[in-house]
C-alpha positions in Angstrom: 9.7 13.5 6.4 9.2 9.9 7.1 8.4 8.8 10.6 10.3 5.8 11.9 8.5 2.6 11.3 7.2 0.7 14.3 6.7 -3.0 14.8 4.5 -4.4 17.5 3.8 -8.0 18.3 0.2 -8.7 19.0 -1.3 -12.3 19.3 1.7 -13.7 17.4 1.4 -11.3 14.5 3.3 -8.2 13.6 2.2 -4.7 12.7 4.0 -2.3 10.3 3.3 1.4 10.5 4.8 4.0 8.1 4.0 7.7 7.9 5.0 9.8 5.0 4.4 13.4 4.0 3.7 14.4 0.4 3.7 17.8 -1.1 0.2 17.3 -2.7 -3.4 17.8 -1.7 -4.9 14.8 0.1 -7.5 14.4 -2.7 -4.6 13.8 -5.1 -2.9 11.3 -2.8 -6.2 9.5 -2.2 -6.9 9.4 -5.9 -3.4 7.8 -6.5 -4.6 4.9 -4.4 -8.0 4.6 -6.0 -7.6 5.3 -9.7 -6.3 2.2 -11.5 -4.2 4.1 -14.0 -2.6 6.2 -11.2 -2.1 3.1 -8.9 -0.3 1.3 -11.7 2.2 4.1 -12.0 3.6 3.8 -8.5 2.5 0.7 -6.8 5.5 -1.7 -6.2 9.1 -1.4 -5.3 11.6 0.4 -7.5 12.4 -2.6 -9.7 8.7 -3.6 -10.3 6.0 -2.7 -12.7 2.3 -3.1 -11.8 0.1 -4.3 -14.6 -3.5 -5.6 -15.0 -4.7 -3.3 -12.2 -8.4 -3.6 -11.4 -10.2 -1.6 -8.7 -13.8 -1.9 -7.7 -13.9 1.0 -5.2 -16.7 0.1 -2.8 -17.0 -1.7 0.5 -16.9 -5.4 -0.5 -15.3 -4.5 -3.9 -12.1 -6.2 -4.9 -8.8 -4.9 -6.3 -6.1 -6.9 -8.0 -2.8 -6.3 -9.8 0.2 -8.2 -10.9 3.7 -6.9 -10.1 6.4 -7.8 -12.7 10.0 -7.8 -11.5 12.9 -6.8 -13.7 14.2 -10.4 -13.4 10.9 -11.8 -14.8 9.3 -12.8 -11.6 5.5 -12.3 -11.3 3.8 -11.3 -8.0 0.0 -11.3 -8.0 -1.7 -9.3 -5.3 -5.4 -8.8 -4.4 -7.8 -7.9 -1.7 -11.2 -6.6 -0.7 -12.1 -3.1 0.4 -13.6 -3.0 3.9 -14.0 0.8 4.4 -13.7 3.8 2.0 -14.0 7.3 3.4 -12.9 9.6 0.6 -10.4 11.3 0.9 -9.6 10.4 4.5 -9.3 6.6 4.9 -9.0 3.3 3.1 -9.2 -0.1 4.7 -8.6 -3.3 2.7 -7.3 -6.8 2.9 -3.9 -7.6 1.3 -3.4 -11.1 -0.1 -0.3 -12.3 -2.0 -1.0 -14.9 -4.7 2.5 -16.5 -4.4 5.3 -17.4 -2.1 5.4 -18.1 1.6 2.6 -15.7 2.4 0.3 -17.0 -0.4 -3.4 -16.7 0.6 -2.6 -15.1 4.0 -5.0 -12.3 4.6 -3.4 -9.2 6.0 -5.2 -5.9 6.8 -4.1 -2.5 5.6 -5.4 0.9 6.8 -4.3 4.0 5.0 -5.2 7.5 6.4 -4.8 10.8 4.7 -4.5 13.9 6.8 -4.2 17.5 5.6 -1.1 19.2 6.9 0.6 22.4 6.1 2.1 22.1 2.6 0.4 18.8 1.7 -0.7 15.4 3.1 0.4 13.2 5.9 -0.3 9.6 4.8 -0.1 6.8 7.4 -0.2 3.2 6.5 -0.7 0.4 9.1 -0.4 -3.2 7.9 -1.6 -5.8 10.4 -1.5 -9.6 10.6 2.1 -9.9 9.3 3.1 -13.4 10.4 6.7 -12.8 11.4 9.4 -10.1 11.7 11.0 -10.9 8.3 7.6 -10.4 6.6 7.3 -7.0 8.4 10.8 -6.1 7.2 10.2 -7.1 3.6 6.9 -5.3 3.5 8.5 -2.2 5.0 11.1 -2.3 2.1 8.3 -2.8 -0.5 6.1 0.0 0.8 9.1 2.4 1.2 10.0 1.8 -2.5 6.4 2.3 -3.5 6.1 5.5 -1.6 9.3 6.8 -3.2 7.6 6.2 -6.5 4.4 7.7 -5.3 6.3 10.9 -4.3 7.7 11.2 -7.9 4.3 10.4 -9.4 2.6 13.2 -7.3 5.3 15.7 -8.2 5.0 15.1 -12.0 
């Protein structure tokens, strides 16, 4: 079950935290984040497709993708891996290539814990500039995690 999302204000930035259980081994959930073909299958809200996914999985390595909306909009996203501890933890920057948040570097930490019947994944996104950014990212991640759940069940 999903844990309620929490927002905290810290030095004029906001934090988003989402926890989600998946009925899959943590190695499989971790791999879904780190394999480009798997990542493309679920990353993005329900009405988006991720394409051109590139992952250089090492500290200092970069990732990038382009989300394509059903209405034709294009949303480039990229970042740099700061920490990789397979299959327990990923830390990376998160930078949009468009819109009001273009070039703003946020920080995402994803942890993967073994629990009875699967994996508890917790995502913390820091450096969100305002509450509306926190809310829109909450919606985006929630849609992505719905897709991730279906991907892992397939």
